[in-house]
PDB file of the backbone (N, CA, C, O) and the ligand in Angstrom, with CONECT records:
HET     ZN  A 101       1
ATOM      1  N   MET A   1     102.806 105.660  93.267  1.00  0.00           N
ATOM      2  CA  MET A   1     102.481 105.962  94.652  1.00  0.00           C
ATOM      3  C   MET A   1     102.050 107.449  94.505  1.00  0.00           C
ATOM      4  O   MET A   1     102.846 108.300  94.108  1.00  0.00           O
ATOM      5  N   ASP A   2     100.699 107.749  94.857  1.00  0.00           N
ATOM      6  CA  ASP A   2     100.142 108.993  94.683  1.00  0.00           C
ATOM      7  C   ASP A   2      99.928 109.607  96.129  1.00  0.00           C
ATOM      8  O   ASP A   2      98.934 109.312  96.793  1.00  0.00           O
ATOM      9  N   VAL A   3     100.785 110.366  96.527  1.00  0.00           N
ATOM     10  CA  VAL A   3     100.642 110.950  97.861  1.00  0.00           C
ATOM     11  C   VAL A   3     100.488 112.546  97.712  1.00  0.00           C
ATOM     12  O   VAL A   3     101.315 113.251  97.134  1.00  0.00           O
ATOM     13  N   ASN A   4      99.389 112.978  98.276  1.00  0.00           N
ATOM     14  CA  ASN A   4      99.037 114.413  98.256  1.00  0.00           C
ATOM     15  C   ASN A   4      99.206 115.184  99.554  1.00  0.00           C
ATOM     16  O   ASN A   4      99.205 114.546 100.606  1.00  0.00           O
ATOM     17  N   VAL A   5      99.332 116.329  99.565  1.00  0.00           N
ATOM     18  CA  VAL A   5      99.251 116.934 100.797  1.00  0.00           C
ATOM     19  C   VAL A   5      98.143 116.986 101.573  1.00  0.00           C
ATOM     20  O   VAL A   5      97.100 117.268 100.983  1.00  0.00           O
ATOM     21  N   GLY A   6      98.083 116.767 102.872  1.00  0.00           N
ATOM     22  CA  GLY A   6      96.942 116.414 103.692  1.00  0.00           C
ATOM     23  C   GLY A   6      96.605 114.959 103.784  1.00  0.00           C
ATOM     24  O   GLY A   6      95.642 114.639 104.480  1.00  0.00           O
ATOM     25  N   ASP A   7      97.231 114.129 103.214  1.00  0.00           N
ATOM     26  CA  ASP A   7      97.110 112.634 103.186  1.00  0.00           C
ATOM     27  C   ASP A   7      97.686 112.244 104.597  1.00  0.00           C
ATOM     28  O   ASP A   7      98.641 112.820 105.119  1.00  0.00           O
ATOM     29  N   ILE A   8      96.999 111.212 105.145  1.00  0.00           N
ATOM     30  CA  ILE A   8      97.480 110.596 106.310  1.00  0.00           C
ATOM     31  C   ILE A   8      98.224 109.133 105.833  1.00  0.00           C
ATOM     32  O   ILE A   8      97.652 108.266 105.174  1.00  0.00           O
ATOM     33  N   LEU A   9      99.531 109.068 106.286  1.00  0.00           N
ATOM     34  CA  LEU A   9     100.137 107.806 105.847  1.00  0.00           C
ATOM     35  C   LEU A   9     100.424 106.996 107.061  1.00  0.00           C
ATOM     36  O   LEU A   9     100.906 107.422 108.110  1.00  0.00           O
ATOM     37  N   MET A  10     100.053 105.719 106.778  1.00  0.00           N
ATOM     38  CA  MET A  10     100.396 104.716 107.893  1.00  0.00           C
ATOM     39  C   MET A  10     101.727 104.078 107.465  1.00  0.00           C
ATOM     40  O   MET A  10     101.810 103.343 106.481  1.00  0.00           O
ATOM     41  N   MET A  11     102.711 104.382 108.217  1.00  0.00           N
ATOM     42  CA  MET A  11     104.018 103.785 107.998  1.00  0.00           C
ATOM     43  C   MET A  11     104.347 102.478 108.484  1.00  0.00           C
ATOM     44  O   MET A  11     103.893 102.032 109.538  1.00  0.00           O
ATOM     45  N   LYS A  12     105.234 101.777 107.627  1.00  0.00           N
ATOM     46  CA  LYS A  12     105.804 100.372 108.205  1.00  0.00           C
ATOM     47  C   LYS A  12     106.600 100.531 109.491  1.00  0.00           C
ATOM     48  O   LYS A  12     106.441  99.766 110.442  1.00  0.00           O
ATOM     49  N   LYS A  13     107.461 101.544 109.497  1.00  0.00           N
ATOM     50  CA  LYS A  13     108.351 101.846 110.585  1.00  0.00           C
ATOM     51  C   LYS A  13     107.835 102.986 111.441  1.00  0.00           C
ATOM     52  O   LYS A  13     107.368 104.035 110.996  1.00  0.00           O
ATOM     53  N   GLN A  14     107.944 102.728 112.469  1.00  0.00           N
ATOM     54  CA  GLN A  14     107.113 103.671 113.371  1.00  0.00           C
ATOM     55  C   GLN A  14     108.096 104.795 113.846  1.00  0.00           C
ATOM     56  O   GLN A  14     109.311 104.639 113.727  1.00  0.00           O
ATOM     57  N   HIS A  15     107.610 105.807 114.327  1.00  0.00           N
ATOM     58  CA  HIS A  15     108.572 106.930 114.777  1.00  0.00           C
ATOM     59  C   HIS A  15     109.108 106.510 116.167  1.00  0.00           C
ATOM     60  O   HIS A  15     108.562 105.595 116.784  1.00  0.00           O
ATOM     61  N   PRO A  16     110.065 107.106 116.610  1.00  0.00           N
ATOM     62  CA  PRO A  16     110.543 106.756 118.040  1.00  0.00           C
ATOM     63  C   PRO A  16     109.673 106.916 118.997  1.00  0.00           C
ATOM     64  O   PRO A  16     109.857 106.367 120.083  1.00  0.00           O
ATOM     65  N   CYS A  17     108.565 107.703 118.753  1.00  0.00           N
ATOM     66  CA  CYS A  17     107.546 107.981 119.892  1.00  0.00           C
ATOM     67  C   CYS A  17     106.636 106.825 119.951  1.00  0.00           C
ATOM     68  O   CYS A  17     105.946 106.711 120.964  1.00  0.00           O
ATOM     69  N   GLY A  18     106.519 105.823 118.874  1.00  0.00           N
ATOM     70  CA  GLY A  18     105.699 104.953 118.801  1.00  0.00           C
ATOM     71  C   GLY A  18     104.627 105.161 117.761  1.00  0.00           C
ATOM     72  O   GLY A  18     103.933 104.199 117.434  1.00  0.00           O
ATOM     73  N   GLY A  19     104.459 106.232 117.271  1.00  0.00           N
ATOM     74  CA  GLY A  19     103.385 106.725 116.226  1.00  0.00           C
ATOM     75  C   GLY A  19     103.710 105.959 114.990  1.00  0.00           C
ATOM     76  O   GLY A  19     104.848 105.593 114.698  1.00  0.00           O
ATOM     77  N   LYS A  20     102.507 105.711 114.195  1.00  0.00           N
ATOM     78  CA  LYS A  20     102.818 105.123 112.861  1.00  0.00           C
ATOM     79  C   LYS A  20     102.039 105.949 111.899  1.00  0.00           C
ATOM     80  O   LYS A  20     102.106 105.739 110.688  1.00  0.00           O
ATOM     81  N   ARG A  21     101.274 106.921 112.440  1.00  0.00           N
ATOM     82  CA  ARG A  21     100.489 107.732 111.240  1.00  0.00           C
ATOM     83  C   ARG A  21     101.133 109.107 111.259  1.00  0.00           C
ATOM     84  O   ARG A  21     101.446 109.656 112.315  1.00  0.00           O
ATOM     85  N   PHE A  22     101.327 109.667 110.022  1.00  0.00           N
ATOM     86  CA  PHE A  22     101.912 110.677 109.762  1.00  0.00           C
ATOM     87  C   PHE A  22     100.938 111.621 108.669  1.00  0.00           C
ATOM     88  O   PHE A  22     100.285 111.089 107.771  1.00  0.00           O
ATOM     89  N   GLU A  23     100.959 112.837 108.868  1.00  0.00           N
ATOM     90  CA  GLU A  23     100.140 113.825 108.061  1.00  0.00           C
ATOM     91  C   GLU A  23     101.290 114.259 107.033  1.00  0.00           C
ATOM     92  O   GLU A  23     102.477 114.265 107.360  1.00  0.00           O
ATOM     93  N   VAL A  24     100.843 114.613 105.797  1.00  0.00           N
ATOM     94  CA  VAL A  24     101.823 114.925 104.868  1.00  0.00           C
ATOM     95  C   VAL A  24     101.596 116.425 104.659  1.00  0.00           C
ATOM     96  O   VAL A  24     100.529 116.948 104.338  1.00  0.00           O
ATOM     97  N   LEU A  25     102.858 117.087 104.910  1.00  0.00           N
ATOM     98  CA  LEU A  25     102.657 118.657 104.958  1.00  0.00           C
ATOM     99  C   LEU A  25     103.267 119.110 103.621  1.00  0.00           C
ATOM    100  O   LEU A  25     102.797 120.139 103.133  1.00  0.00           O
ATOM    101  N   ARG A  26     104.286 118.452 102.943  1.00  0.00           N
ATOM    102  CA  ARG A  26     104.736 118.937 101.738  1.00  0.00           C
ATOM    103  C   ARG A  26     105.195 117.697 100.971  1.00  0.00           C
ATOM    104  O   ARG A  26     105.698 116.747 101.571  1.00  0.00           O
ATOM    105  N   VAL A  27     105.011 117.704  99.553  1.00  0.00           N
ATOM    106  CA  VAL A  27     105.700 116.623  98.739  1.00  0.00           C
ATOM    107  C   VAL A  27     106.502 117.316  97.587  1.00  0.00           C
ATOM    108  O   VAL A  27     106.190 118.402  97.098  1.00  0.00           O
ATOM    109  N   GLY A  28     107.600 116.534  97.205  1.00  0.00           N
ATOM    110  CA  GLY A  28     108.541 117.082  96.396  1.00  0.00           C
ATOM    111  C   GLY A  28     109.663 116.048  96.269  1.00  0.00           C
ATOM    112  O   GLY A  28     109.495 114.835  96.390  1.00  0.00           O
ATOM    113  N   MET A  29     110.790 116.641  96.021  1.00  0.00           N
ATOM    114  CA  MET A  29     111.874 115.679  96.074  1.00  0.00           C
ATOM    115  C   MET A  29     112.027 115.039  97.510  1.00  0.00           C
ATOM    116  O   MET A  29     112.480 113.902  97.644  1.00  0.00           O
ATOM    117  N   ASP A  30     111.656 115.764  98.504  1.00  0.00           N
ATOM    118  CA  ASP A  30     111.456 115.266  99.869  1.00  0.00           C
ATOM    119  C   ASP A  30     110.174 115.258 100.370  1.00  0.00           C
ATOM    120  O   ASP A  30     109.445 116.188 100.023  1.00  0.00           O
ATOM    121  N   PHE A  31     109.748 114.437 101.089  1.00  0.00           N
ATOM    122  CA  PHE A  31     108.339 114.454 101.807  1.00  0.00           C
ATOM    123  C   PHE A  31     108.538 115.207 103.329  1.00  0.00           C
ATOM    124  O   PHE A  31     109.377 114.883 104.170  1.00  0.00           O
ATOM    125  N   LYS A  32     107.690 116.132 103.427  1.00  0.00           N
ATOM    126  CA  LYS A  32     107.813 116.688 104.814  1.00  0.00           C
ATOM    127  C   LYS A  32     106.477 116.138 105.578  1.00  0.00           C
ATOM    128  O   LYS A  32     105.353 116.391 105.147  1.00  0.00           O
ATOM    129  N   ILE A  33     106.678 115.461 106.602  1.00  0.00           N
ATOM    130  CA  ILE A  33     105.513 114.757 107.137  1.00  0.00           C
ATOM    131  C   ILE A  33     105.575 115.051 108.772  1.00  0.00           C
ATOM    132  O   ILE A  33     106.615 115.229 109.406  1.00  0.00           O
ATOM    133  N   ARG A  34     104.456 115.061 109.221  1.00  0.00           N
ATOM    134  CA  ARG A  34     104.349 115.200 110.780  1.00  0.00           C
ATOM    135  C   ARG A  34     103.832 114.166 111.503  1.00  0.00           C
ATOM    136  O   ARG A  34     102.722 113.687 111.273  1.00  0.00           O
ATOM    137  N   CYS A  35     104.569 113.791 112.364  1.00  0.00           N
ATOM    138  CA  CYS A  35     104.018 112.497 113.331  1.00  0.00           C
ATOM    139  C   CYS A  35     102.773 113.047 113.945  1.00  0.00           C
ATOM    140  O   CYS A  35     102.766 114.139 114.514  1.00  0.00           O
ATOM    141  N   ILE A  36     101.681 112.257 113.822  1.00  0.00           N
ATOM    142  CA  ILE A  36     100.378 112.788 114.581  1.00  0.00           C
ATOM    143  C   ILE A  36     100.379 112.530 115.999  1.00  0.00           C
ATOM    144  O   ILE A  36      99.778 113.227 116.818  1.00  0.00           O
ATOM    145  N   THR A  37     101.082 111.489 116.274  1.00  0.00           N
ATOM    146  CA  THR A  37     101.113 111.270 117.840  1.00  0.00           C
ATOM    147  C   THR A  37     101.982 112.236 118.614  1.00  0.00           C
ATOM    148  O   THR A  37     101.648 112.460 119.777  1.00  0.00           O
ATOM    149  N   CYS A  38     103.156 112.898 118.075  1.00  0.00           N
ATOM    150  CA  CYS A  38     103.966 113.572 118.876  1.00  0.00           C
ATOM    151  C   CYS A  38     103.881 114.871 118.337  1.00  0.00           C
ATOM    152  O   CYS A  38     104.187 115.809 119.074  1.00  0.00           O
ATOM    153  N   GLY A  39     103.499 115.101 117.123  1.00  0.00           N
ATOM    154  CA  GLY A  39     103.628 116.393 116.391  1.00  0.00           C
ATOM    155  C   GLY A  39     104.893 116.895 115.981  1.00  0.00           C
ATOM    156  O   GLY A  39     105.034 118.090 115.720  1.00  0.00           O
ATOM    157  N   ARG A  40     105.874 116.031 115.900  1.00  0.00           N
ATOM    158  CA  ARG A  40     107.119 116.304 115.289  1.00  0.00           C
ATOM    159  C   ARG A  40     107.200 116.304 113.938  1.00  0.00           C
ATOM    160  O   ARG A  40     106.577 115.433 113.331  1.00  0.00           O
ATOM    161  N   GLU A  41     107.902 117.179 113.287  1.00  0.00           N
ATOM    162  CA  GLU A  41     107.931 117.171 111.666  1.00  0.00           C
ATOM    163  C   GLU A  41     109.278 116.698 111.240  1.00  0.00           C
ATOM    164  O   GLU A  41     110.287 117.075 111.835  1.00  0.00           O
ATOM    165  N   VAL A  42     109.323 115.869 110.209  1.00  0.00           N
ATOM    166  CA  VAL A  42     110.548 115.342 109.837  1.00  0.00           C
ATOM    167  C   VAL A  42     110.484 115.484 108.223  1.00  0.00           C
ATOM    168  O   VAL A  42     109.420 115.484 107.604  1.00  0.00           O
ATOM    169  N   MET A  43     111.779 115.605 107.617  1.00  0.00           N
ATOM    170  CA  MET A  43     111.771 115.361 106.159  1.00  0.00           C
ATOM    171  C   MET A  43     112.511 114.094 105.775  1.00  0.00           C
ATOM    172  O   MET A  43     113.569 113.744 106.297  1.00  0.00           O
ATOM    173  N   VAL A  44     111.881 113.449 104.842  1.00  0.00           N
ATOM    174  CA  VAL A  44     112.339 112.174 104.554  1.00  0.00           C
ATOM    175  C   VAL A  44     112.305 112.322 102.979  1.00  0.00           C
ATOM    176  O   VAL A  44     111.340 112.835 102.412  1.00  0.00           O
ATOM    177  N   PRO A  45     113.530 111.794 102.234  1.00  0.00           N
ATOM    178  CA  PRO A  45     113.564 111.612 100.758  1.00  0.00           C
ATOM    179  C   PRO A  45     112.429 110.826 100.304  1.00  0.00           C
ATOM    180  O   PRO A  45     112.019 109.828 100.896  1.00  0.00           O
ATOM    181  N   ARG A  46     111.962 111.273  99.303  1.00  0.00           N
ATOM    182  CA  ARG A  46     110.692 110.781  98.603  1.00  0.00           C
ATOM    183  C   ARG A  46     110.947 109.198  98.539  1.00  0.00           C
ATOM    184  O   ARG A  46     110.124 108.479  99.105  1.00  0.00           O
ATOM    185  N   SER A  47     112.001 108.636  97.905  1.00  0.00           N
ATOM    186  CA  SER A  47     112.165 107.245  97.625  1.00  0.00           C
ATOM    187  C   SER A  47     111.990 106.409  98.951  1.00  0.00           C
ATOM    188  O   SER A  47     111.265 105.422  99.079  1.00  0.00           O
ATOM    189  N   ARG A  48     112.718 106.936  99.828  1.00  0.00           N
ATOM    190  CA  ARG A  48     112.705 106.197 101.290  1.00  0.00           C
ATOM    191  C   ARG A  48     111.373 106.196 101.925  1.00  0.00           C
ATOM    192  O   ARG A  48     110.986 105.242 102.599  1.00  0.00           O
ATOM    193  N   ALA A  49     110.601 107.358 101.698  1.00  0.00           N
ATOM    194  CA  ALA A  49     109.196 107.577 102.222  1.00  0.00           C
ATOM    195  C   ALA A  49     108.308 106.619 101.603  1.00  0.00           C
ATOM    196  O   ALA A  49     107.519 105.919 102.236  1.00  0.00           O
ATOM    197  N   GLU A  50     108.452 106.606 100.391  1.00  0.00           N
ATOM    198  CA  GLU A  50     107.511 105.615  99.517  1.00  0.00           C
ATOM    199  C   GLU A  50     107.702 104.140  99.965  1.00  0.00           C
ATOM    200  O   GLU A  50     106.741 103.372  99.985  1.00  0.00           O
ATOM    201  N   ARG A  51     108.717 103.827 100.256  1.00  0.00           N
ATOM    202  CA  ARG A  51     109.087 102.497 100.499  1.00  0.00           C
ATOM    203  C   ARG A  51     108.548 102.085 101.806  1.00  0.00           C
ATOM    204  O   ARG A  51     108.239 100.919 102.055  1.00  0.00           O
ATOM    205  N   ASN A  52     108.434 103.126 102.692  1.00  0.00           N
ATOM    206  CA  ASN A  52     108.059 103.017 104.154  1.00  0.00           C
ATOM    207  C   ASN A  52     106.612 103.086 104.272  1.00  0.00           C
ATOM    208  O   ASN A  52     106.108 102.684 105.321  1.00  0.00           O
ATOM    209  N   ILE A  53     105.898 103.523 103.374  1.00  0.00           N
ATOM    210  CA  ILE A  53     104.550 103.787 103.356  1.00  0.00           C
ATOM    211  C   ILE A  53     103.818 102.241 103.385  1.00  0.00           C
ATOM    212  O   ILE A  53     104.015 101.391 102.517  1.00  0.00           O
ATOM    213  N   LYS A  54     103.014 102.080 104.460  1.00  0.00           N
ATOM    214  CA  LYS A  54     101.999 100.760 104.541  1.00  0.00           C
ATOM    215  C   LYS A  54     100.772 100.904 103.812  1.00  0.00           C
ATOM    216  O   LYS A  54     100.273 100.006 103.134  1.00  0.00           O
ATOM    217  N   LYS A  55     100.217 102.249 103.994  1.00  0.00           N
ATOM    218  CA  LYS A  55      98.919 102.526 103.616  1.00  0.00           C
ATOM    219  C   LYS A  55      98.676 103.919 103.512  1.00  0.00           C
ATOM    220  O   LYS A  55      99.059 104.707 104.377  1.00  0.00           O
ATOM    221  N   ILE A  56      98.012 104.286 102.421  1.00  0.00           N
ATOM    222  CA  ILE A  56      97.628 105.859 102.452  1.00  0.00           C
ATOM    223  C   ILE A  56      96.166 105.925 102.835  1.00  0.00           C
ATOM    224  O   ILE A  56      95.268 105.337 102.233  1.00  0.00           O
ATOM    225  N   GLU A  57      96.011 106.708 103.910  1.00  0.00           N
ATOM    226  CA  GLU A  57      94.526 106.545 104.517  1.00  0.00           C
ATOM    227  C   GLU A  57      93.701 107.703 103.941  1.00  0.00           C
ATOM    228  O   GLU A  57      92.557 107.847 104.374  1.00  0.00           O
ATOM    229  N   GLY A  58      94.121 108.451 103.107  1.00  0.00           N
ATOM    230  CA  GLY A  58      93.580 109.642 102.415  1.00  0.00           C
ATOM    231  C   GLY A  58      93.317 110.857 103.223  1.00  0.00           C
ATOM    232  O   GLY A  58      93.816 110.985 104.342  1.00  0.00           O
ATOM    233  N   ASN A  59      92.639 111.647 102.753  1.00  0.00           N
ATOM    234  CA  ASN A  59      92.499 113.100 103.215  1.00  0.00           C
ATOM    235  C   ASN A  59      91.510 113.178 104.450  1.00  0.00           C
ATOM    236  O   ASN A  59      90.425 113.758 104.410  1.00  0.00           O
ATOM    237  N   THR A  60      92.008 112.542 105.516  1.00  0.00           N
ATOM    238  CA  THR A  60      91.125 112.563 106.608  1.00  0.00           C
ATOM    239  C   THR A  60      91.719 113.852 107.488  1.00  0.00           C
ATOM    240  O   THR A  60      92.925 114.090 107.561  1.00  0.00           O
ATOM    241  N   PRO A  61      90.731 114.610 108.116  1.00  0.00           N
ATOM    242  CA  PRO A  61      91.098 115.723 109.114  1.00  0.00           C
ATOM    243  C   PRO A  61      92.110 115.276 110.107  1.00  0.00           C
ATOM    244  O   PRO A  61      91.785 114.288 110.765  1.00  0.00           O
ATOM    245  N   PRO A  62      93.407 115.869 110.373  1.00  0.00           N
ATOM    246  CA  PRO A  62      94.297 115.519 111.206  1.00  0.00           C
ATOM    247  C   PRO A  62      93.827 115.329 112.621  1.00  0.00           C
ATOM    248  O   PRO A  62      93.009 116.161 113.014  1.00  0.00           O
ATOM    249  N   VAL A  63      94.146 114.511 113.347  1.00  0.00           N
ATOM    250  CA  VAL A  63      93.669 114.323 114.762  1.00  0.00           C
ATOM    251  C   VAL A  63      94.623 115.041 115.586  1.00  0.00           C
ATOM    252  O   VAL A  63      95.824 114.824 115.419  1.00  0.00           O
ATOM    253  N   LYS A  64      94.214 115.896 116.480  1.00  0.00           N
ATOM    254  CA  LYS A  64      95.200 116.893 117.209  1.00  0.00           C
ATOM    255  C   LYS A  64      95.099 116.518 118.601  1.00  0.00           C
ATOM    256  O   LYS A  64      95.758 117.117 119.450  1.00  0.00           O
TER     257      LYS A  64
HETATM  258 ZN    ZN A 101     106.275 110.720 116.860  1.00  0.00          ZN2+
END
């Protein structure tokens, strides 16, 4: 699974706000991702995040 900073991830499990698309802010032991829908940032352990990824949409400009 090749995830890079700036990628937009489509997740299987949605954020409590209903959003499914997240922007990658940092990768490492944990992923720091931001929900594009509500702007909230979350830290997720890499293994859990990777299991939750439905699709990597690539490095598209974030929708603000
Ligand atoms: Zn959200």
